N, C-alpha and C positions, 0 to 999 in steps of 0.2 A: 210542496217547496216553491214559489216564484223565482224566475233565473232572475238575477240584476246585469242586466245587459249593459245596463250603464260601469255596476264596477268591471267589468268584461273588458268592455269599449277602453279607460283606462287605462286596464294592465295594457294592454297591448298598446296604447300609445306612448306608453314608458315606454315599452319595449323596444319598439321601431325609435324613440327620441334617444333609447339607451346604447341600440346598436349605431345612428348614428352617428354620436359620439366618440363610441372607440375606434368607427374608422375613419372618422374626421383626427381623432388621434394618431390609430396608425400613418394613415397618406403623410401627415404632418413632421414626423417623425422616420418612416423607414423611405417613403416614397421620393424624397427628396433627391433629386439628380444635378449636381453639379457641372455647372457653363459648362459652355464648349470656348476655349481660347481662338480665338481669332488670331492670323497673321495673316500680312499681306503686302507683295510687292508688285511694280509695277512694269519693271525689262528685268533682264542676265545681270546686270551691275549694280541692280538695287538689294539690296536684304533684306530678309522676309525680317519687318517690324511687326513689333504685339499688336494687334487694339487691343489686347485681352478679350475682356468676355462678349457671347456672343447669347443669345437666348437658347434657348431646348436642342432640337434637332436641325441643324443646318440643310438649308434648303434651297433654291435659289433665289439669286440676291442684282436688285438693277447691278450697280456699282460691280458688279464680281462677273466674270467671265465662266463659261461652264465646262465640265470636261467633255470629255466626251460619253458619257452617260447621262448627257447635261443635270450635273446635279455638281454641289461645290466639293471640291477635293476636300477629302475627309482622312485624318488619320488620327484612327481608333486605338485608344489607350495608351496615349505616347508618351512617354518618362519624361515629363520635363526635367525633372531633380531625382533622383533615390528618393522613393517614397514619397512623392510626386506628381501622378501618372493625369493625367486630362485629353479629349479627346479635341483635335486641331484640325482648323477650319481654314482650309489654306482658300485665299482671296488673289485670285493674279486681276488687277488692275485696270481696263485697257489705259489710255492717253486722249486726249483733250475732244481727238477727232473720233475716239470708240474706237480705236486698233489695239490690238496686240504687240506691244513689242517684244518679240518674242531673238530679238537677234543683237547682239552691242558687235560692232567691229571692236572698239577699245576692249573688250574681255575678251574676243575673240585674239587678239592680238596678244594680250595677257595671256591666258591658253596657250599660243601659240611657242609664246618665250617659254614657258614652265615644260613641255614638253620637249623644249631642243636643248634648253639644259639639260635633263632628264637625259635624253639621248648622247648627249659628250658624254656627261658621270658616266654613266654605263659601257661606254665604249673606253672610258679611260678603264673599269675596273674591270675588265672582257669580255663585260657580259653584254653577249654580242645576239642572244635570241633575245634580248627585253630592248637592248636597241632595237632590232628591225622590227618587232611590238610596235615599242614607241616613234619607229617612225612611219610606220603603219597610218597613226593615228593624226602625228605633226598631218599626213599625207590627205587626212581625210579632215584636218581643223580649217589647212588652204584652199580646200573644196571648198566646201562649205561658205569660209571669207569671200568667196570668188562667185559660191553661186547669186549667196546674200547680195553682193552690191549691184550684180542684172538685176535683181530681184528690185529691187527698190527702187529702180529706175525705170518700172516697169508698174501698169496698172492691172494689181493681180486683182480675181473675185475670191469670196473667201472662201469660194469650195475651192479655188488654185493651194491655197495657204494654209488650210484650217489640219490638215497634216502637219507642217511641217510646226504650228503653232502647241497639235495636242502632241506631241514627240517634246515639245521642251518643257510645256508643263508636266509632262510625267519624269521627266529628266529633272526636275524642280523640286518636285512630292518626292521621288528618290532621292534625293542629295540634301533631302532639307533636316536641318540642324539649325540650334538652336546657338545665338550668339550668346555670351556673357551679357552682354548690356539689356540684352532680352529679355536674359533669367534675372538679372536685379530690379528690372523693369518690369516682370510678372512676381517676382516674391516682396515688393511695394504694395502693391497696389492690388492683387489678388487677393490677400488674404478680406481686409475690406469689403470687396467687392461679393464675395463670393459671402460674406455673414450677413450684411442688407439682401442679399438675392434668396436668406435662409431665412431670415428674417419676411420677407415680402411672401414666399413661400408657406410659413407656418400660418401666417396673419392671412390668407388668401383661402387658405385650406378650411383653417377655423371660422372664415366666413360663411363658404359654403354651409357648411356641416350647421353653425347658428340659424340660418336661416331656413338649415331642412327640420331643426329644432324648431322650430318659432313655428312651419309651415303646418305641422305635424299637432301641434298643442292647438292653434288656431282654429282647423280642420274638427277637432274633437270637439271644441266649444260652440259650432259650428252646429257641426250633425246632433248635439247635443242639445243645444236649444234649439233644432226643430224638431226632431222627434219629440220632445220636452211638449210643444205650441200642440201637435198632431194627438199625443197620445193623453194630455190632460194632467202631464205630472207636473208639481211646483217646481218654481226654481229651488237649486240644492235639496231635491230628492229623488231619489231613482224609483219611486212607486209612487200612483195616486192614493189618496188616502186612505180609499177603501184596499186595495192591495198592502196599505203600509198594516195593515190590520191584520191582516189574510197571513202577509208574510212572517211578522214577529208572535204568531199567535201560537 
């Protein structure tokens, strides 16, 4: 009994096409990753503003300052609100001169006023230990303001200021929170943007699967045409006429 190589090839092709289709469907449904939410700021007095959605894995961006590890600061699995957890990308945008604004005299004065008010309240309440701790913080703030004022008049290199800039970035990242206005913007725009992203993801994955399926089908046709030509097998048949009678006889 002759072996029907063509039928075997067709079955192998169908098997590959089926595996490709199932793999594509699995990736389209289960391998979708929600996009990263990006927030940006330009200075210490500039609140975090959502720029909403960026692509998959955040990497170095030309308009964002990188952290100590030469990456965009990321908050993984941040709870935007109850039931909504997303990765947060934090972008520190430089000014027009390409410099990082890491000190604000206005913000420093406001923080100092808050600390001094807390010191007065602590003394009035008889909490002297807390007052002493707050006094140390006030002293630190005054020293930082004086240092910043002196340095602002100097032409410092990046190496001389990078420690202070990174410390500022670390503080902003550690104190990150989403304002009610930012949350309202996210709740309004995020569902639509994520729906569009999901549609694009499914379309892209299934398109790739369709290309592979079509490739397997075309490959099988070409190979069959070549083999039939060498073996002298008529189109649409799996054996030469003489073999056909032997296979059925």
